[in-house]
ROSE-4610 file (N, C-alpha, C; in Angstrom, 1 decimal, always signed):
// ROSE-4610
residu = [M/M/M/S/S/S/A/A/A/S/S/S/R/R/R/L/L/L/K/K/K/G/G/G/K/K/K/P/P/P/L/L/L/L/L/L/K/K/K/I/I/I/N/N/N/N/N/N/L/L/L/P/P/P/I/I/I/I/I/I/C/C/C/H/H/H/V/V/V/M/M/M/N/N/N/R/R/R/A/A/A/K/K/K/E/E/E/T/T/T/G/G/G/L/L/L/E/E/E/A/A/A/I/I/I/V/V/V/A/A/A/T/T/T/E/E/E/D/D/D/K/K/K/E/E/E/I/I/I/M/M/M/T/T/T/A/A/A/I/I/I/E/E/E/E/E/E/N/N/N/G/G/G/T/T/T/G/G/G/K/K/K/T/T/T/I/I/I/L/L/L/T/T/T/G/G/G/N/N/N/H/H/H/K/K/K/T/T/T/G/G/G/T/T/T/D/D/D/R/R/R/I/I/I/F/F/F/E/E/E/A/A/A/L/L/L/Q/Q/Q/K/K/K/L/L/L/K/K/K/L/L/L/N/N/N/D/D/D/V/V/V/D/D/D/Y/Y/Y/V/V/V/L/L/L/N/N/N/L/L/L/Q/Q/Q/G/G/G/D/D/D/E/E/E/P/P/P/M/M/M/I/I/I/N/N/N/P/P/P/K/K/K/D/D/D/I/I/I/I/I/I/N/N/N/L/L/L/N/N/N/Q/Q/Q/L/L/L/M/M/M/I/I/I/K/K/K/H/H/H/N/N/N/S/S/S/D/D/D/M/M/M/G/G/G/T/T/T/M/M/M/A/A/A/A/A/A/K/K/K/I/I/I/K/K/K/D/D/D/D/D/D/K/K/K/I/I/I/L/L/L/N/N/N/D/D/D/Q/Q/Q/N/N/N/I/I/I/V/V/V/K/K/K/V/V/V/V/V/V/T/T/T/D/D/D/Q/Q/Q/K/K/K/L/L/L/E/E/E/N/N/N/N/N/N/N/N/N/F/F/F/V/V/V/E/E/E/A/A/A/L/L/L/N/N/N/F/F/F/S/S/S/R/R/R/K/K/K/N/N/N/L/L/L/S/S/S/K/K/K/K/K/K/N/N/N/H/H/H/N/N/N/I/I/I/Y/Y/Y/H/H/H/H/H/H/I/I/I/G/G/G/I/I/I/Y/Y/Y/C/C/C/Y/Y/Y/K/K/K/I/I/I/S/S/S/V/V/V/L/L/L/E/E/E/K/K/K/F/F/F/V/V/V/N/N/N/Y/Y/Y/A/A/A/Q/Q/Q/T/T/T/K/K/K/N/N/N/E/E/E/I/I/I/E/E/E/N/N/N/H/H/H/L/L/L/E/E/E/Q/Q/Q/L/L/L/R/R/R/A/A/A/L/L/L/E/E/E/N/N/N/N/N/N/I/I/I/K/K/K/I/I/I/N/N/N/V/V/V/S/S/S/L/L/L/A/A/A/Q/Q/Q/S/S/S/S/S/S/P/P/P/I/I/I/G/G/G/V/V/V/D/D/D/T/T/T/K/K/K/E/E/E/D/D/D/Y/Y/Y/L/L/L/A/A/A/L/L/L/K/K/K/K/K/K/I/I/I/M/M/M/E/E/E/Y/Y/Y/K/K/K/S/S/S]
num = [1/1/1/2/2/2/3/3/3/4/4/4/5/5/5/6/6/6/7/7/7/8/8/8/9/9/9/10/10/10/11/11/11/12/12/12/13/13/13/14/14/14/15/15/15/16/16/16/17/17/17/18/18/18/19/19/19/20/20/20/21/21/21/22/22/22/23/23/23/24/24/24/25/25/25/26/26/26/27/27/27/28/28/28/29/29/29/30/30/30/31/31/31/32/32/32/33/33/33/34/34/34/35/35/35/36/36/36/37/37/37/38/38/38/39/39/39/40/40/40/41/41/41/42/42/42/43/43/43/44/44/44/45/45/45/46/46/46/47/47/47/48/48/48/49/49/49/50/50/50/51/51/51/52/52/52/53/53/53/54/54/54/55/55/55/56/56/56/57/57/57/58/58/58/59/59/59/60/60/60/61/61/61/62/62/62/63/63/63/64/64/64/65/65/65/66/66/66/67/67/67/68/68/68/69/69/69/70/70/70/71/71/71/72/72/72/73/73/73/74/74/74/75/75/75/76/76/76/77/77/77/78/78/78/79/79/79/80/80/80/81/81/81/82/82/82/83/83/83/84/84/84/85/85/85/86/86/86/87/87/87/88/88/88/89/89/89/90/90/90/91/91/91/92/92/92/93/93/93/94/94/94/95/95/95/96/96/96/97/97/97/98/98/98/99/99/99/100/100/100/101/101/101/102/102/102/103/103/103/104/104/104/105/105/105/106/106/106/107/107/107/108/108/108/109/109/109/110/110/110/111/111/111/112/112/112/113/113/113/114/114/114/115/115/115/116/116/116/117/117/117/118/118/118/119/119/119/120/120/120/121/121/121/122/122/122/123/123/123/124/124/124/125/125/125/126/126/126/127/127/127/128/128/128/129/129/129/130/130/130/131/131/131/132/132/132/133/133/133/134/134/134/135/135/135/136/136/136/137/137/137/138/138/138/139/139/139/140/140/140/141/141/141/142/142/142/143/143/143/144/144/144/145/145/145/146/146/146/147/147/147/148/148/148/149/149/149/150/150/150/151/151/151/152/152/152/153/153/153/154/154/154/155/155/155/156/156/156/157/157/157/158/158/158/159/159/159/160/160/160/161/161/161/162/162/162/163/163/163/164/164/164/165/165/165/166/166/166/167/167/167/168/168/168/169/169/169/170/170/170/171/171/171/172/172/172/173/173/173/174/174/174/175/175/175/176/176/176/177/177/177/178/178/178/179/179/179/180/180/180/181/181/181/182/182/182/183/183/183/184/184/184/185/185/185/186/186/186/187/187/187/188/188/188/189/189/189/190/190/190/191/191/191/192/192/192/193/193/193/194/194/194/195/195/195/196/196/196/197/197/197/198/198/198/199/199/199/200/200/200/201/201/201/202/202/202/203/203/203/204/204/204/205/205/205/206/206/206/207/207/207/208/208/208/209/209/209/210/210/210/211/211/211/212/212/212/213/213/213/214/214/214/215/215/215/216/216/216/217/217/217/218/218/218/219/219/219/220/220/220/221/221/221/222/222/222/223/223/223/224/224/224/225/225/225/226/226/226/227/227/227/228/228/228/229/229/229/230/230/230/231/231/231/232/232/232/233/233/233/234/234/234]
x = [-32.5/-32.4/-32.7/-33.5/-33.8/-33.1/-31.7/-30.9/-30.7/-30.9/-31.1/-29.9/-28.6/-27.5/-26.8/-27.5/-26.7/-27.7/-28.7/-29.9/-29.4/-29.9/-29.6/-28.2/-27.6/-26.2/-26.0/-27.0/-26.6/-26.2/-26.7/-26.5/-25.6/-24.9/-23.8/-22.6/-21.8/-20.8/-19.4/-18.7/-17.4/-16.8/-15.9/-15.2/-16.6/-17.4/-18.5/-19.7/-19.6/-20.3/-21.2/-22.3/-23.1/-22.4/-22.5/-22.1/-22.7/-24.0/-24.7/-24.2/-23.5/-23.0/-21.7/-20.9/-19.7/-19.9/-21.0/-21.1/-21.7/-22.5/-22.9/-21.7/-20.8/-19.7/-18.8/-18.6/-18.1/-18.6/-20.1/-20.6/-20.6/-20.7/-20.4/-19.2/-18.2/-16.9/-16.8/-17.7/-17.6/-18.0/-18.8/-19.2/-20.6/-21.1/-22.4/-23.3/-24.7/-25.7/-26.0/-26.0/-26.2/-27.4/-28.3/-29.3/-29.6/-29.8/-30.3/-31.6/-31.9/-33.3/-33.5/-34.5/-34.7/-36.0/-36.5/-37.9/-37.8/-36.5/-36.5/-36.2/-37.0/-37.0/-35.8/-35.3/-33.9/-32.7/-32.8/-31.7/-31.8/-33.0/-33.4/-32.6/-33.0/-32.5/-31.1/-30.6/-29.0/-28.3/-28.9/-28.1/-28.4/-29.6/-30.0/-29.0/-29.1/-28.6/-26.9/-26.3/-24.9/-24.5/-25.4/-25.4/-24.7/-25.0/-24.2/-25.1/-26.2/-26.9/-28.4/-28.8/-30.5/-30.7/-32.2/-32.7/-34.3/-34.7/-36.0/-36.7/-37.9/-38.5/-39.2/-39.1/-39.8/-40.7/-41.4/-42.1/-41.0/-41.8/-41.1/-40.9/-39.4/-39.3/-38.4/-38.5/-37.6/-36.3/-35.8/-34.6/-34.3/-33.0/-32.7/-33.1/-32.8/-33.3/-34.7/-35.6/-37.1/-37.3/-36.3/-36.4/-36.1/-34.8/-34.2/-35.1/-35.9/-36.9/-38.1/-38.7/-39.5/-39.2/-37.8/-37.4/-37.1/-36.8/-36.7/-37.9/-39.1/-40.4/-40.7/-40.5/-40.9/-40.1/-38.9/-37.9/-38.3/-39.0/-39.4/-38.2/-37.2/-35.9/-36.0/-36.6/-36.8/-35.5/-34.6/-33.3/-32.0/-32.4/-31.6/-31.3/-30.3/-30.0/-29.5/-28.7/-28.3/-28.6/-28.7/-28.7/-27.8/-26.9/-26.2/-26.7/-26.8/-27.3/-26.1/-25.7/-24.6/-25.3/-25.0/-25.4/-25.0/-25.9/-25.4/-24.4/-23.9/-22.9/-21.6/-21.3/-19.9/-19.0/-18.8/-18.3/-16.9/-16.1/-14.7/-14.6/-15.8/-15.8/-14.9/-14.1/-13.4/-14.2/-14.4/-14.9/-14.5/-13.3/-12.6/-13.1/-13.4/-14.0/-15.4/-16.0/-17.5/-17.5/-16.7/-16.6/-16.1/-15.3/-14.8/-16.0/-16.9/-18.0/-18.9/-19.2/-20.0/-19.6/-18.4/-17.8/-17.8/-17.5/-17.6/-19.1/-20.0/-21.4/-21.9/-21.3/-21.7/-21.0/-19.7/-18.7/-19.2/-19.7/-20.3/-21.6/-22.4/-23.9/-24.6/-23.9/-24.4/-25.6/-26.3/-27.6/-27.6/-26.6/-26.4/-25.0/-24.4/-23.1/-22.8/-21.8/-21.3/-19.9/-19.3/-17.8/-17.5/-16.2/-15.6/-14.1/-13.6/-12.2/-11.5/-10.2/-9.3/-9.5/-9.4/-9.3/-8.0/-7.6/-6.2/-5.9/-7.2/-7.0/-8.1/-7.8/-8.6/-9.8/-9.6/-10.9/-12.0/-11.9/-13.1/-13.9/-13.3/-14.0/-14.9/-14.6/-15.6/-16.5/-16.3/-16.9/-18.4/-19.6/-20.9/-21.4/-20.8/-21.2/-20.7/-19.7/-19.1/-19.5/-20.1/-20.6/-19.5/-19.6/-18.3/-19.1/-18.4/-18.9/-18.1/-18.5/-17.9/-18.0/-16.9/-16.9/-16.5/-16.8/-16.7/-15.2/-14.4/-13.0/-12.4/-11.0/-10.3/-10.6/-10.7/-11.1/-9.7/-9.7/-8.5/-8.8/-8.0/-8.0/-9.2/-9.0/-10.1/-11.0/-11.0/-12.2/-13.4/-14.5/-15.9/-16.6/-16.1/-16.4/-17.9/-18.4/-19.7/-19.7/-20.7/-21.0/-21.7/-21.2/-21.9/-22.7/-22.4/-23.0/-22.4/-23.4/-23.1/-23.4/-22.5/-22.9/-22.2/-22.7/-22.2/-21.2/-21.4/-20.3/-19.3/-18.3/-17.2/-17.3/-17.1/-17.1/-15.8/-14.7/-13.3/-12.9/-13.6/-13.1/-13.5/-14.6/-15.2/-15.0/-14.5/-14.1/-12.9/-12.4/-11.0/-11.1/-12.1/-12.4/-13.5/-12.9/-13.8/-13.2/-14.4/-13.8/-14.7/-14.2/-15.1/-16.0/-17.5/-18.3/-18.6/-18.7/-18.8/-20.2/-20.8/-22.1/-22.5/-22.4/-23.0/-23.4/-24.5/-24.9/-25.3/-25.2/-25.6/-26.5/-27.6/-28.7/-28.8/-29.2/-29.8/-31.2/-31.9/-33.1/-34.3/-34.0/-35.2/-35.0/-33.8/-33.5/-34.1/-34.0/-34.3/-35.6/-36.5/-37.8/-38.3/-37.6/-38.0/-37.8/-36.5/-36.0/-37.0/-37.7/-38.6/-39.9/-40.2/-41.4/-41.4/-40.1/-40.0/-40.3/-41.0/-41.2/-39.9/-39.5/-38.5/-38.3/-37.1/-36.8/-36.6/-36.7/-36.4/-34.9/-34.0/-32.5/-32.3/-32.9/-32.9/-33.2/-34.3/-34.8/-34.0/-33.7/-32.9/-31.5/-30.9/-29.4/-29.5/-30.6/-30.5/-29.5/-29.7/-29.0/-29.9/-30.2/-31.2/-30.8/-29.3/-28.7/-29.1/-29.5/-29.9/-31.2/-32.0/-33.2/-32.7/-31.8/-31.4/-30.9/-30.0/-29.4/-30.5/-31.3/-32.3/-33.4/-33.5/-34.2/-33.6/-32.3/-31.4/-31.2/-30.8/-30.3/-28.7/-28.1/-26.6/-26.0/-25.0/-24.5/-22.9/-22.4/-21.0/-20.3/-19.1/-18.3/-17.1/-16.8/-15.5/-14.7/-13.4/-12.3/-12.3/-12.5/-12.1/-10.7/-10.3/-8.7/-8.5/-9.7/-9.6/-10.8/-10.5/-11.6/-12.0/-13.0/-13.5/-14.2/-14.4/-15.1/-16.5/-17.3/-19.0/-19.4/-20.3/-20.7/-21.9/-21.8/-22.6/-22.9/-21.9/-21.8/-21.3/-21.4/-20.7/-19.3/-18.7/-17.4/-16.9/-17.5/-17.1/-17.2/-18.4/-18.2/-17.0/-16.9/-15.5/-14.3/-14.1/-12.9/-12.8/-13.8/-13.9/-13.8/-14.4/-14.2/-12.7/-12.1/-10.7/-9.7/-10.1/-9.2/-9.5/-10.9/-11.0/-10.7/-10.9/-10.5/-8.8/-8.2/-6.7/-6.2/-6.9/-6.5/-6.6/-7.8/-7.9/-7.1]
y = [+38.7/+38.8/+40.1/+41.2/+42.4/+43.5/+42.9/+44.2/+45.4/+46.6/+47.8/+48.0/+47.8/+48.1/+46.9/+45.6/+44.6/+43.3/+43.4/+42.6/+41.1/+40.2/+38.7/+38.4/+39.4/+39.1/+37.8/+37.3/+35.9/+34.8/+34.9/+33.6/+33.9/+35.0/+35.4/+34.3/+33.7/+32.7/+33.1/+32.5/+32.5/+31.3/+30.8/+29.5/+28.5/+28.8/+28.0/+27.7/+28.4/+28.4/+29.5/+29.9/+30.9/+31.6/+33.0/+33.8/+33.2/+32.9/+32.5/+31.2/+30.3/+29.1/+29.3/+30.3/+30.6/+31.1/+31.9/+32.5/+31.4/+30.6/+29.3/+28.5/+28.1/+27.5/+28.2/+29.5/+30.1/+30.1/+30.3/+30.1/+28.7/+27.5/+26.3/+26.0/+26.7/+26.5/+27.1/+27.7/+28.2/+27.0/+26.0/+24.9/+25.3/+26.6/+26.6/+26.5/+26.2/+25.7/+26.7/+26.5/+27.8/+27.3/+28.3/+28.3/+29.3/+29.3/+30.4/+30.5/+31.9/+32.6/+33.3/+33.0/+33.6/+34.0/+34.9/+34.9/+34.4/+34.0/+33.6/+32.2/+31.3/+30.1/+29.7/+30.5/+30.4/+30.2/+30.9/+30.9/+29.5/+29.0/+27.7/+26.6/+26.6/+25.6/+25.8/+26.7/+26.8/+26.2/+26.6/+26.0/+24.4/+23.8/+22.5/+21.8/+22.4/+21.8/+21.7/+22.5/+22.7/+21.9/+21.3/+20.5/+21.3/+22.6/+23.5/+23.7/+23.3/+23.4/+23.5/+23.9/+24.0/+25.5/+25.5/+26.7/+26.9/+28.0/+28.2/+29.3/+29.3/+30.3/+31.2/+32.5/+33.6/+34.5/+35.2/+36.2/+37.3/+38.5/+39.5/+40.7/+41.1/+41.9/+42.8/+44.3/+45.3/+45.2/+44.4/+44.1/+42.8/+42.5/+41.1/+40.7/+41.7/+41.5/+41.0/+41.7/+41.3/+39.7/+39.5/+38.2/+37.2/+37.4/+36.1/+36.1/+36.9/+37.0/+36.1/+36.0/+35.3/+33.7/+33.7/+32.4/+31.7/+32.4/+31.8/+31.5/+32.2/+31.9/+30.6/+30.3/+29.1/+27.9/+28.3/+27.0/+26.7/+27.5/+27.1/+26.7/+27.5/+27.3/+27.6/+27.0/+27.7/+27.7/+27.0/+26.7/+27.9/+28.7/+29.5/+30.9/+31.5/+32.7/+33.7/+33.4/+34.2/+33.7/+34.9/+34.5/+35.5/+34.8/+35.8/+36.0/+37.1/+37.3/+37.6/+36.8/+37.0/+37.3/+38.6/+39.1/+38.1/+37.8/+36.9/+37.2/+38.6/+39.1/+39.3/+38.3/+38.5/+37.0/+36.6/+35.4/+35.2/+36.1/+36.1/+36.4/+36.4/+36.8/+35.6/+36.0/+35.0/+34.4/+32.9/+32.2/+32.4/+32.7/+33.1/+34.3/+35.3/+36.6/+36.3/+35.4/+35.1/+34.4/+33.5/+32.9/+34.0/+34.7/+35.7/+36.5/+37.2/+37.8/+37.1/+35.9/+35.1/+34.9/+34.6/+34.7/+35.8/+36.9/+38.2/+38.5/+38.2/+38.5/+37.8/+36.5/+35.5/+36.1/+36.5/+36.9/+38.2/+39.0/+40.3/+40.5/+39.4/+39.3/+40.6/+40.7/+42.1/+41.7/+43.0/+42.9/+42.8/+43.3/+43.2/+43.5/+42.9/+43.2/+43.2/+43.6/+43.5/+43.6/+43.7/+43.5/+44.8/+45.2/+46.3/+45.9/+46.5/+46.4/+47.7/+47.7/+49.0/+49.2/+50.7/+51.3/+51.6/+50.8/+50.9/+51.7/+52.0/+52.7/+53.8/+55.0/+56.3/+56.4/+55.6/+55.6/+55.1/+54.4/+53.7/+54.8/+55.9/+57.0/+57.5/+57.7/+58.4/+57.6/+56.2/+55.2/+54.9/+55.5/+55.4/+53.9/+53.2/+51.8/+51.1/+51.7/+51.0/+51.9/+51.0/+51.5/+51.8/+52.8/+53.2/+53.1/+52.6/+52.8/+53.6/+54.3/+55.2/+54.6/+54.5/+53.8/+54.7/+54.4/+55.2/+55.1/+54.1/+54.0/+53.1/+53.2/+52.5/+51.0/+50.7/+49.1/+48.2/+47.3/+46.5/+45.1/+44.0/+42.8/+42.2/+42.3/+41.7/+42.5/+43.8/+44.6/+44.5/+45.0/+45.1/+46.4/+47.4/+48.8/+49.0/+50.4/+50.6/+51.5/+51.2/+52.0/+53.1/+54.3/+55.7/+56.0/+55.6/+55.8/+55.1/+54.8/+54.0/+55.1/+55.3/+56.0/+55.5/+55.9/+55.7/+56.8/+58.1/+59.3/+59.3/+60.1/+60.3/+61.0/+60.3/+61.1/+61.2/+61.0/+61.1/+62.3/+63.4/+64.9/+65.1/+64.4/+64.7/+63.3/+62.4/+61.3/+60.6/+60.1/+59.4/+57.9/+57.4/+56.0/+55.6/+55.5/+55.3/+54.0/+53.0/+51.7/+51.2/+50.2/+49.8/+48.6/+48.9/+48.0/+46.8/+45.7/+44.3/+43.8/+43.2/+42.9/+41.5/+41.5/+40.7/+41.3/+40.6/+41.3/+39.8/+40.1/+39.2/+39.7/+39.0/+39.5/+38.5/+39.1/+38.4/+38.4/+37.0/+36.7/+37.8/+37.9/+39.0/+40.4/+40.8/+42.1/+42.0/+40.9/+40.8/+41.1/+40.5/+40.6/+42.0/+42.8/+44.4/+45.0/+44.7/+45.4/+45.4/+44.2/+44.0/+44.6/+45.1/+45.6/+47.2/+47.7/+49.3/+49.6/+50.5/+51.1/+51.6/+51.4/+51.8/+53.4/+53.9/+55.2/+56.0/+57.4/+58.3/+58.0/+57.9/+57.9/+56.4/+55.4/+54.1/+54.0/+54.5/+54.7/+55.3/+56.5/+57.4/+56.9/+56.0/+55.7/+54.1/+53.6/+52.2/+51.3/+51.7/+51.1/+50.7/+49.5/+49.0/+49.1/+49.2/+49.4/+50.6/+51.6/+53.0/+52.9/+51.9/+51.8/+51.3/+50.6/+50.1/+51.2/+51.9/+52.9/+54.0/+54.4/+55.2/+55.0/+53.6/+53.0/+52.7/+53.0/+53.0/+51.4/+50.7/+49.4/+49.5/+49.1/+49.4/+48.2/+48.7/+47.8/+47.7/+46.6/+46.6/+46.1/+46.3/+46.2/+45.4/+44.3/+43.6/+43.8/+43.6/+43.8/+42.6/+42.7/+41.7/+41.8/+40.6/+40.6/+41.0/+40.8/+41.1/+42.1/+42.7/+43.7/+43.0/+42.2/+41.4/+42.3/+41.9/+43.0/+42.1/+43.2/+42.6/+43.1/+42.3/+42.4/+43.4/+44.8/+45.8/+46.3/+46.2/+46.5/+45.6/+45.9/+45.0/+44.9/+46.3/+46.6/+45.3/+45.5/+44.5/+43.1/+42.8/+41.3/+40.9/+41.8/+41.5/+41.4/+42.4/+42.4/+41.4/+40.8/+39.5/+38.4/+38.3/+37.0/+36.9/+38.1/+38.0/+37.4/+38.0/+37.6/+36.0/+35.7/+34.4/+33.3/+33.6/+32.6/+32.4/+33.7/+33.6/+32.6/+32.9/+32.1/+30.7/+30.2/+29.0/+28.2]
z = [-79.3/-80.6/-81.2/-80.4/-81.0/-80.6/-80.1/-79.7/-80.8/-80.3/-81.3/-82.1/-81.5/-82.1/-83.0/-82.7/-83.6/-83.4/-84.2/-84.1/-84.5/-83.7/-83.8/-83.2/-82.4/-82.0/-81.1/-80.6/-79.7/-80.7/-81.9/-82.9/-83.9/-83.7/-84.7/-84.2/-85.1/-84.8/-84.7/-83.8/-83.7/-83.5/-84.4/-84.4/-84.6/-85.5/-85.7/-84.6/-83.6/-82.5/-82.1/-81.8/-81.7/-80.4/-80.3/-79.2/-77.8/-77.8/-76.9/-76.3/-77.0/-76.5/-76.0/-76.5/-75.9/-74.3/-74.2/-73.0/-72.0/-72.5/-71.6/-71.3/-72.1/-71.7/-70.5/-70.7/-69.6/-68.4/-68.4/-67.1/-66.4/-67.4/-66.8/-66.3/-66.7/-66.1/-64.6/-64.2/-62.7/-61.9/-62.2/-61.6/-60.8/-61.1/-60.7/-61.6/-61.4/-62.3/-63.1/-64.5/-65.3/-66.3/-66.4/-67.3/-68.2/-69.5/-70.5/-70.3/-70.2/-70.0/-71.1/-72.0/-73.2/-73.7/-74.5/-74.9/-76.5/-77.0/-78.3/-78.6/-79.2/-79.4/-80.3/-81.1/-82.0/-81.0/-79.9/-78.9/-78.1/-77.9/-77.3/-78.2/-79.4/-80.4/-80.6/-80.5/-80.7/-79.6/-78.2/-77.1/-77.1/-77.6/-77.5/-78.7/-79.9/-81.0/-80.8/-79.8/-79.6/-78.3/-77.7/-76.5/-75.5/-75.2/-74.4/-72.8/-72.8/-71.4/-71.4/-70.4/-70.1/-70.5/-71.0/-71.3/-70.8/-70.5/-70.3/-70.9/-71.5/-72.3/-71.5/-71.6/-70.7/-71.7/-71.2/-72.0/-72.4/-73.0/-73.5/-72.1/-71.9/-70.8/-71.3/-70.6/-70.8/-70.5/-69.6/-69.0/-68.5/-68.6/-68.2/-66.9/-65.9/-64.6/-64.4/-65.0/-65.2/-65.7/-66.8/-67.3/-66.3/-65.5/-64.8/-63.6/-63.1/-62.2/-62.5/-63.8/-64.4/-64.4/-64.9/-65.0/-63.6/-62.5/-61.1/-60.7/-61.0/-60.5/-61.4/-62.6/-63.3/-62.8/-62.6/-62.0/-60.7/-60.0/-58.5/-57.7/-57.6/-56.9/-55.5/-54.4/-53.1/-52.3/-52.7/-51.7/-52.2/-53.0/-53.8/-52.9/-52.5/-51.9/-52.9/-53.7/-54.7/-56.2/-57.2/-58.5/-59.3/-60.3/-61.2/-62.3/-63.1/-64.3/-65.2/-65.9/-67.1/-68.1/-68.9/-70.0/-71.2/-72.2/-73.2/-74.4/-74.1/-75.1/-74.5/-73.5/-72.9/-73.2/-74.3/-74.5/-74.1/-73.8/-73.2/-71.6/-71.0/-69.6/-69.0/-67.9/-67.3/-66.2/-66.3/-65.1/-63.7/-63.5/-62.2/-61.7/-62.6/-62.2/-61.5/-62.3/-61.9/-60.7/-60.3/-58.8/-57.8/-58.0/-57.2/-56.9/-57.8/-57.4/-56.6/-56.9/-56.1/-54.7/-54.6/-53.3/-52.4/-53.0/-52.2/-52.0/-52.8/-52.2/-51.1/-51.1/-49.9/-48.7/-48.8/-47.6/-47.1/-48.1/-47.5/-47.3/-47.5/-47.4/-48.1/-49.3/-50.1/-50.7/-51.0/-51.8/-53.2/-53.7/-55.2/-55.7/-56.6/-56.9/-58.3/-59.0/-60.2/-60.4/-61.6/-61.7/-62.6/-62.5/-63.5/-63.4/-64.6/-65.0/-65.0/-64.8/-65.0/-66.6/-66.5/-68.0/-68.4/-69.4/-69.8/-71.1/-71.7/-73.1/-72.8/-72.9/-72.8/-73.8/-74.9/-75.9/-75.3/-74.3/-73.8/-73.0/-72.5/-71.7/-72.4/-73.7/-74.7/-75.7/-75.4/-76.1/-75.4/-76.0/-75.5/-75.5/-76.3/-76.3/-75.1/-74.2/-73.2/-72.1/-70.9/-69.9/-68.7/-67.9/-67.0/-65.6/-64.6/-63.2/-62.5/-61.5/-60.6/-59.3/-58.5/-57.2/-56.1/-54.7/-53.8/-53.3/-53.6/-53.3/-54.5/-54.4/-55.5/-55.5/-56.5/-56.9/-56.9/-55.9/-55.7/-55.8/-55.8/-56.0/-55.0/-53.9/-52.7/-52.2/-52.5/-51.9/-52.8/-52.1/-52.7/-52.5/-53.2/-53.0/-53.6/-53.3/-53.5/-54.6/-55.7/-56.9/-56.6/-57.1/-57.0/-58.2/-59.5/-60.7/-61.6/-62.7/-63.9/-65.2/-66.2/-67.2/-68.5/-69.7/-70.9/-71.6/-70.8/-71.0/-70.3/-70.6/-70.0/-68.7/-67.7/-66.3/-65.6/-66.3/-65.7/-65.1/-65.9/-65.3/-63.9/-63.3/-62.1/-61.1/-61.6/-60.7/-61.1/-59.8/-60.0/-60.1/-59.5/-59.3/-60.4/-61.7/-62.8/-63.5/-63.7/-64.4/-65.5/-66.2/-67.4/-66.7/-66.7/-66.2/-67.1/-66.6/-67.2/-67.0/-68.0/-67.8/-67.1/-65.9/-65.1/-63.6/-63.0/-62.0/-60.9/-59.7/-58.7/-57.8/-57.5/-56.6/-55.4/-54.2/-53.3/-53.7/-53.5/-54.2/-53.6/-52.5/-51.7/-52.3/-52.7/-53.0/-54.8/-55.4/-56.6/-56.8/-55.9/-55.9/-55.6/-54.7/-54.7/-55.9/-56.6/-57.6/-58.8/-59.3/-60.2/-59.9/-58.8/-58.3/-58.5/-58.4/-58.9/-60.2/-60.4/-61.9/-62.4/-63.7/-64.5/-64.1/-64.0/-63.8/-65.0/-64.9/-66.1/-66.4/-65.6/-65.8/-66.6/-65.9/-66.6/-68.0/-68.2/-69.8/-70.7/-70.2/-71.0/-71.4/-70.4/-70.6/-70.8/-71.0/-71.2/-70.0/-68.7/-67.7/-66.6/-66.5/-65.5/-64.1/-63.9/-62.6/-62.0/-62.8/-62.1/-61.4/-61.9/-61.2/-59.5/-59.5/-58.3/-57.3/-57.9/-57.2/-56.8/-57.7/-57.3/-56.5/-56.1/-55.0/-53.8/-53.7/-52.6/-52.4/-53.5/-53.3/-53.6/-52.6/-52.7/-53.6/-54.5/-55.5/-55.2/-54.9/-54.8/-55.9/-56.1/-57.2/-57.0/-57.7/-57.7/-58.8/-58.7/-59.7/-60.7/-62.0/-62.8/-63.2/-63.6/-64.0/-65.3/-66.1/-67.3/-67.9/-69.1/-69.5/-70.8/-70.8/-72.0/-73.0/-74.1/-75.1/-75.2/-74.8/-74.9/-76.3/-76.9/-78.3/-78.3/-78.5/-78.6/-80.1/-80.9/-82.2/-83.3/-84.6/-85.5/-85.5/-85.2/-85.0/-83.8/-82.6/-81.5/-81.8/-82.6/-83.0/-84.0/-84.8/-85.7/-85.1/-84.1/-83.1/-82.4/-81.9/-80.8/-81.8/-82.7/-83.7/-84.1/-84.5/-84.9/-83.7/-82.4/-81.2/-80.9/-80.7/-80.3/-81.5/-82.6/-83.7/-83.8/-83.6/-83.6/-82.3/-81.2/-80.2/-80.2/-80.9/-81.3/-82.3]
């Protein structure tokens, strides 16, 4: 609720449904168990009132990764090998892309994974609200390449394999526990990118290709653009 660029964004409505409920519905379409972890009772109320799923209240955290670790501890899920952290501002994420990431994590026994899409509009490269990821190889349909760097800045002049990062992470539970015990790094704090903490502590992040490049809601302009698209489709 306290997102610096757009306060209260999880409860902004599209088709009379809060954004967080749209995200929850996309998550449930994967067939995986989905739970909203939040520090805000207003978000819990929105999920409950709209009948979109389970919630768990957490304390205040600096990052979503730290939050899901607390949620897992409270849930006492001992038979889980991996957890997916889907950020609450991705209401148009494709459930098939989430399933593919989950399957690739299991297939490759990966420590940590995320998703990215091909950049079709060069404006994205200079948009600091959009995170870019640089990979060691070209990202294709069924490969699971390694992330070299994440940035809000335009890195295209130095790198060929640059993609639009999408707000989802998958962790091996044992790696998640290591991650949250590392102190936040200077790079992470300056760039507001928690994945840099992983890279700087030698946690390998694999990247799968998303079939679409959904609009994440970071600014009022994002929200209005997304609202227009989703309400037109309906």
